[in-house]
LUMMARBA-546352 format. One record per residue (C-alpha): z, y, x. Coordinates in nm, 2 decimals, decimal comma. Layout:
// LUMMARBA-546352
REC        Z        Y        X
REC        Z        Y        X
...
***
This chain:
// LUMMARBA-546352
REC        Z        Y        X
REC     1,08    -0,45    -0,65
REC     1,41    -0,33    -0,83
REC     1,42    -0,65    -1,02
REC     1,41    -0,87    -0,72
REC     1,68    -0,68    -0,52
REC     1,92    -0,94    -0,60
REC     1,68    -1,22    -0,49
REC     1,60    -1,05    -0,17
REC     1,95    -1,03    -0,09
REC     2,01    -1,40    -0,16
REC     1,71    -1,50     0,04
REC     1,82    -1,29     0,34
REC     2,19    -1,41     0,35
REC     2,10    -1,79     0,28
REC     1,77    -1,85     0,48
REC     1,84    -1,61     0,80
REC     2,22    -1,57     0,83
REC     2,16    -1,19     0,78
REC     1,97    -1,21     1,10
REC     1,77    -0,92     1,03
REC     2,06    -0,68     0,99
REC     2,27    -0,52     1,28
REC     2,55    -0,75     1,38
REC     2,41    -1,05     1,23
REC     2,32    -1,38     1,42
REC     1,98    -1,40     1,59
REC     1,86    -1,71     1,39
REC     1,96    -1,96     1,14
REC     2,11    -2,20     1,39
REC     2,35    -1,93     1,53
REC     2,47    -1,84     1,17
REC     2,55    -2,21     1,12
REC     2,27    -2,25     0,86
REC     2,02    -2,54     0,91
REC     1,66    -2,51     0,81
REC     1,69    -2,75     0,51
REC     2,03    -2,58     0,38
REC     1,86    -2,24     0,43
REC     1,57    -2,35     0,21
REC     1,84    -2,46    -0,07
REC     1,95    -2,11    -0,08
REC     1,62    -1,97    -0,21
REC     1,63    -1,94    -0,59
REC     1,43    -2,20    -0,76
REC     1,21    -1,96    -0,93
REC     1,10    -1,82    -0,62
REC     1,04    -2,16    -0,48
REC     0,83    -2,27    -0,75
REC     0,64    -1,93    -0,74
REC     0,56    -2,00    -0,36
REC     0,43    -2,35    -0,46
REC     0,24    -2,26    -0,77
REC    -0,14    -2,28    -0,80
REC    -0,20    -2,51    -0,53
REC    -0,02    -2,28    -0,27
REC    -0,15    -1,96    -0,37
REC     0,21    -1,85    -0,47
REC     0,28    -1,85    -0,09
REC     0,09    -1,54    -0,07
REC     0,25    -1,37    -0,36
REC     0,58    -1,44    -0,20
REC     0,47    -1,30     0,14
REC     0,40    -0,97    -0,04
REC     0,72    -0,97    -0,25
REC     0,98    -1,01     0,03
REC     1,06    -0,86     0,36
REC     1,03    -1,15     0,62
REC     0,90    -1,37     0,36
REC     0,63    -1,55     0,57
REC     0,91    -1,73     0,73
REC     1,04    -1,81     0,38
REC     0,69    -1,94     0,29
REC     0,68    -2,13     0,62
REC     1,02    -2,31     0,54
REC     0,92    -2,38     0,19
REC     0,62    -2,57     0,30
REC     0,77    -2,75     0,59
REC     1,08    -2,86     0,38
REC     0,96    -2,97     0,05
REC     1,23    -3,20    -0,03
REC     1,47    -2,95    -0,19
REC     1,17    -2,82    -0,40
REC     1,09    -3,17    -0,51
REC     1,49    -3,25    -0,56
REC     1,50    -2,97    -0,83
REC     1,22    -3,16    -1,02
REC     1,44    -3,48    -0,97
REC     1,74    -3,30    -1,10
REC     1,55    -3,20    -1,41
REC     1,45    -3,55    -1,48
REC     1,79    -3,70    -1,39
REC     1,64    -3,85    -1,07
REC     1,87    -3,69    -0,79
REC     1,83    -3,86    -0,48
REC     1,54    -4,08    -0,54
REC     1,24    -4,05    -0,31
REC     0,95    -3,90    -0,51
REC     0,65    -4,11    -0,56
REC     0,40    -3,83    -0,60
REC     0,18    -3,72    -0,32
REC     0,33    -3,47    -0,05
REC     0,24    -3,10    -0,07
REC     0,02    -3,13     0,22
REC    -0,18    -3,41     0,07
REC    -0,21    -3,22    -0,26
REC    -0,35    -2,92    -0,07
REC    -0,59    -3,13     0,13
REC    -0,71    -3,36    -0,15
REC    -0,67    -3,17    -0,47
REC    -0,87    -3,45    -0,67
REC    -0,70    -3,75    -0,49
REC    -0,58    -3,89    -0,81
REC    -0,92    -3,87    -1,00
REC    -1,08    -4,01    -0,72
REC    -0,86    -4,33    -0,69
REC    -0,94    -4,37    -1,06
REC    -1,30    -4,34    -1,01
REC    -1,29    -4,59    -0,70
REC    -1,10    -4,84    -0,91
REC    -1,35    -4,84    -1,21
REC    -1,66    -4,81    -0,98
REC    -1,53    -5,11    -0,77
REC    -1,47    -5,33    -1,11
REC    -1,82    -5,23    -1,22
REC    -1,98    -5,33    -0,87
REC    -1,80    -5,67    -0,87
REC    -1,90    -5,73    -1,24
REC    -2,27    -5,65    -1,14
REC    -2,27    -5,89    -0,85
REC    -2,15    -6,18    -1,07
REC    -2,37    -6,48    -1,17
REC    -2,65    -6,43    -1,41
REC    -2,70    -6,70    -1,68
REC    -2,92    -6,50    -1,92
REC    -3,22    -6,28    -1,91
REC    -3,04    -5,99    -2,07
REC    -2,77    -6,02    -1,78
REC    -3,03    -5,86    -1,55
REC    -3,03    -5,56    -1,77
REC    -2,67    -5,56    -1,79
REC    -2,63    -5,56    -1,43
REC    -2,87    -5,26    -1,40
REC    -2,66    -5,08    -1,64
REC    -2,33    -5,16    -1,47
REC    -2,47    -5,03    -1,14
REC    -2,61    -4,70    -1,28
REC    -2,27    -4,65    -1,44
REC    -2,10    -4,72    -1,11
REC    -2,34    -4,48    -0,94
REC    -2,29    -4,20    -1,15
REC    -1,92    -4,20    -1,12
REC    -1,93    -4,24    -0,74
REC    -2,18    -3,97    -0,72
REC    -1,94    -3,74    -0,88
REC    -1,65    -3,84    -0,65
REC    -1,87    -3,77    -0,37
REC    -1,90    -3,42    -0,48
REC    -1,53    -3,39    -0,51
REC    -1,45    -3,54    -0,18
REC    -1,78    -3,53     0,05
REC    -1,58    -3,69     0,35
REC    -1,39    -3,96     0,15
REC    -1,49    -4,27     0,34
REC    -1,38    -4,51     0,05
REC    -1,62    -4,32    -0,17
REC    -1,90    -4,31     0,09
REC    -1,85    -4,69     0,16
REC    -1,86    -4,81    -0,21
REC    -2,14    -4,58    -0,30
REC    -2,36    -4,72     0,00
REC    -2,28    -5,07    -0,15
REC    -2,38    -4,97    -0,50
REC    -2,70    -4,81    -0,37
REC    -2,78    -5,13    -0,16
REC    -2,73    -5,36    -0,49
REC    -2,96    -5,12    -0,68
REC    -3,24    -5,12    -0,44
REC    -3,21    -4,76    -0,31
REC    -3,27    -4,82     0,05
REC    -3,28    -4,48     0,18
REC    -2,96    -4,37     0,03
REC    -2,78    -4,68     0,10
REC    -2,89    -4,64     0,48
REC    -2,77    -4,29     0,48
REC    -2,44    -4,40     0,31
REC    -2,38    -4,68     0,61
REC    -2,47    -4,44     0,86
REC    -2,22    -4,18     0,76
REC    -1,96    -4,44     0,71
REC    -2,00    -4,58     1,06
REC    -2,03    -4,23     1,22
REC    -1,67    -4,17     1,07
REC    -1,51    -4,48     1,17
REC    -1,39    -4,62     1,53
REC    -1,64    -4,93     1,61
REC    -1,34    -5,17     1,62
REC    -1,24    -5,05     1,25
REC    -1,58    -5,11     1,09
REC    -1,53    -5,39     0,81
REC    -1,71    -5,70     0,90
REC    -1,87    -5,70     0,57
REC    -2,00    -5,35     0,58
REC    -2,14    -5,43     0,92
REC    -2,32    -5,75     0,79
REC    -2,48    -5,57     0,48
REC    -2,58    -5,26     0,71
REC    -2,74    -5,50     0,94
REC    -2,91    -5,70     0,67
REC    -3,06    -5,39     0,50
REC    -3,21    -5,27     0,83
REC    -3,36    -5,61     0,88
REC    -3,51    -5,60     0,53
REC    -3,64    -5,25     0,60
REC    -3,79    -5,38     0,93
REC    -3,58    -5,17     1,15
REC    -3,56    -5,46     1,39
REC    -3,41    -5,25     1,69
REC    -3,09    -5,09     1,50
REC    -3,06    -5,40     1,30
REC    -3,02    -5,61     1,64
REC    -2,76    -5,37     1,76
REC    -2,55    -5,38     1,43
REC    -2,57    -5,75     1,40
REC    -2,47    -5,79     1,78
REC    -2,16    -5,58     1,69
REC    -2,08    -5,83     1,41
REC    -2,13    -6,14     1,61
REC    -1,89    -5,98     1,86
REC    -1,59    -5,93     1,62
REC    -1,31    -6,16     1,72
REC    -1,18    -6,35     1,42
REC    -0,86    -6,53     1,32
REC    -0,90    -6,90     1,33
REC    -0,83    -6,96     0,96
REC    -1,03    -6,66     0,82
REC    -1,29    -6,87     0,66
REC    -1,45    -6,58     0,47
REC    -1,50    -6,36     0,78
REC    -1,63    -6,66     0,99
REC    -1,90    -6,73     0,71
REC    -1,99    -6,36     0,74
REC    -2,01    -6,40     1,11
REC    -2,22    -6,71     1,09
REC    -2,49    -6,52     0,84
REC    -2,50    -6,24     1,10
REC    -2,56    -6,48     1,38
REC    -2,85    -6,65     1,19
REC    -3,01    -6,32     1,11
REC    -2,98    -6,21     1,46
REC    -3,13    -6,50     1,59
REC    -3,44    -6,47     1,33
REC    -3,47    -6,10     1,45
REC    -3,49    -6,21     1,81
REC    -3,75    -6,50     1,75
REC    -3,96    -6,26     1,54
REC    -3,93    -5,99     1,82
REC    -4,10    -6,24     2,05
REC    -3,76    -6,31     2,22
REC    -3,72    -6,68     2,13
REC    -3,51    -6,76     2,42
REC    -3,28    -6,50     2,32
REC    -3,27    -6,63     1,97
REC    -3,18    -6,97     2,09
REC    -2,92    -6,85     2,32
REC    -2,74    -6,64     2,08
REC    -2,69    -6,94     1,84
REC    -2,64    -7,19     2,14
REC    -2,35    -6,97     2,28
REC    -2,16    -6,97     1,97
REC    -2,22    -7,30     1,82
REC    -1,95    -7,49     2,02
REC    -1,68    -7,24     1,97
REC    -1,75    -7,18     1,59
REC    -1,83    -7,56     1,51
REC    -2,02    -7,44     1,22
REC    -2,26    -7,69     1,07
REC    -2,51    -7,39     0,94
REC    -2,50    -7,25     1,29
REC    -2,59    -7,59     1,44
REC    -2,88    -7,63     1,18
REC    -3,01    -7,29     1,26
REC    -3,01    -7,38     1,63
REC    -3,21    -7,69     1,53
REC    -3,46    -7,46     1,35
REC    -3,50    -7,24     1,63
REC    -3,57    -7,54     1,87
REC    -3,82    -7,66     1,63
REC    -4,00    -7,33     1,61
REC    -4,01    -7,34     2,00
REC    -4,15    -7,69     1,97
REC    -3,86    -7,84     2,16
REC    -3,88    -8,13     1,92
REC    -3,66    -8,36     2,12
REC    -3,36    -8,11     2,12
REC    -3,40    -8,01     1,76
REC    -3,39    -8,37     1,62
REC    -3,12    -8,42     1,89
REC    -2,90    -8,17     1,70
REC    -3,00    -8,31     1,35
REC    -2,90    -8,66     1,46
REC    -2,59    -8,61     1,68
REC    -2,43    -8,29     1,54
REC    -2,54    -8,32     1,20
REC    -2,58    -8,70     1,19
REC    -2,38    -8,68     0,86
REC    -2,65    -8,48     0,70
REC    -2,73    -8,79     0,47
REC    -2,38    -8,72     0,34
REC    -2,39    -8,50     0,03
REC    -2,10    -8,27     0,15
REC    -2,27    -8,16     0,47
REC    -2,60    -8,11     0,29
REC    -2,45    -7,92     0,01
REC    -2,26    -7,68     0,25
REC    -2,56    -7,59     0,44
REC    -2,78    -7,57     0,14
REC    -2,51    -7,34    -0,05
REC    -2,47    -7,12     0,28
REC    -2,86    -7,08     0,31
REC    -2,88    -6,96    -0,05
REC    -2,65    -6,68     0,03
REC    -2,83    -6,59     0,37
REC    -3,04    -6,29     0,42
REC    -3,38    -6,39     0,58
REC    -3,60    -6,17     0,77
REC    -3,87    -6,19     0,72
REC    -3,82    -6,34     0,36
REC    -4,06    -6,61     0,42
REC    -3,84    -6,75     0,66
REC    -3,63    -6,92     0,37
REC    -3,91    -7,17     0,32
REC    -3,91    -7,29     0,70
REC    -3,51    -7,34     0,68
REC    -3,51    -7,52     0,36
REC    -3,82    -7,73     0,44
REC    -3,64    -7,87     0,75
REC    -3,34    -7,92     0,57
REC    -3,51    -8,13     0,29
REC    -3,69    -8,31     0,57
REC    -3,36    -8,41     0,75
REC    -3,24    -8,52     0,43
REC    -3,53    -8,75     0,37
REC    -3,64    -8,56     0,06
REC    -4,00    -8,54     0,15
REC    -4,19    -8,43    -0,15
REC    -3,94    -8,11    -0,16
REC    -3,99    -8,08     0,22
REC    -4,37    -8,09     0,20
REC    -4,36    -7,82    -0,10
REC    -4,15    -7,59     0,11
REC    -4,38    -7,63     0,42
REC    -4,68    -7,57     0,21
REC    -4,56    -7,25     0,05
REC    -4,48    -7,13     0,40
REC    -4,83    -7,19     0,55
REC    -4,96    -7,00     0,24
REC    -4,76    -6,71     0,30
REC    -5,01    -6,54     0,54
REC    -4,93    -6,34     0,86
REC    -4,56    -6,34     0,79
REC    -4,52    -6,68     0,85
REC    -4,57    -6,68     1,24
REC    -4,52    -7,05     1,28
REC    -4,77    -7,19     1,04
REC    -4,91    -7,41     1,30
REC    -4,57    -7,59     1,35
REC    -4,53    -7,61     0,97
REC    -4,87    -7,78     0,95
REC    -4,78    -8,04     1,20
REC    -4,46    -8,13     0,96
REC    -4,70    -8,15     0,67
REC    -4,93    -8,41     0,85
REC    -4,61    -8,61     0,98
REC    -4,49    -8,62     0,64
REC    -4,83    -8,73     0,51
REC    -4,85    -8,99     0,77
REC    -4,50    -9,12     0,70
REC    -4,56    -9,13     0,33
REC    -4,88    -9,33     0,38
REC    -4,69    -9,59     0,60
REC    -4,42    -9,63     0,35
REC    -4,71    -9,71     0,09
REC    -4,87    -9,96     0,30
REC    -4,53   -10,12     0,39
REC    -4,46   -10,16     0,02
REC    -4,80   -10,30    -0,06
REC    -4,77   -10,55     0,21
REC    -4,43   -10,66     0,09
REC    -4,57   -10,69    -0,27
REC    -4,86   -10,90    -0,15
REC    -4,61   -11,15     0,05
REC    -4,40   -11,17    -0,25
REC    -4,44   -11,50    -0,42
***
């Protein structure tokens, strides 16, 4: 302790205004020394010792000096002089340091490594979701997802409660087909967030995965939350995601023997959203309920421009991105889309595929009526053409 005697006196006089000695002021404010100024009086090597090894030096300093717990607390609470010493060494006096605060470094010791992993993992995930143009692209996609998964698993071990890591790892598990792990990740993320702070994209992916896993009750709850999120008028991407959530929610209601609720959820939002895909889904719901007049009223009035390539291609593109539950529903939607466009061979093929899909296709009888109606229409068209050829001179 002899070697520290000079430092001890320095600390006492500067940090406490000699408050520990007879006749001295009771605290630093009485001695005219502010906490910041007091910490500047602590020798540099003692301050650095207190902050070394992730804060373990604070304990050493507590044993080293009388009354040092107060000094240690002062050093932690007023870190700016310590960082200022580093700035002085680098010729950066007076600049605000860009490094994390001491508390952040203590709470998240691997923060920088985790941020690097998140950046690279997100890049790999986005590359894996890109379009595939060659059979080898699927193998590349699997390898990209595997690399991202390994990195994020390591990050999860370093920071088990980091929600960014949990979110991205759930996305990667979902894209990789790891249904159980993805559901666990989504549930963990949702449990750690307030309901109004859950991203719409995650809410939609979570609901879609639950629907594919045939957990309809939980999927309905999650998708209803997606549908009720208020959106800015010009946020087209979010509006499209909400449209997808509404379509999937309607399908789940209809296949849970709640067809009226499936119609109502679309009907309530169709006018406010003014979305051609939502209108078309409403026509599909009416058609399944055999409300044929209302179905074709929507197709004729609301989507009367369906014959125009722009409307048709917009709805078709949205349906290509849509999750269907069960998956066989895709054929019903595209069959009615082609039929409303007048593409009868394509429509008949989709109806026929739907009918042959077995018990999962719950509206096979309605699909068979469409097939017969198309066949009758094609026959009438052939007879008219034959009659016109006989009359032609």
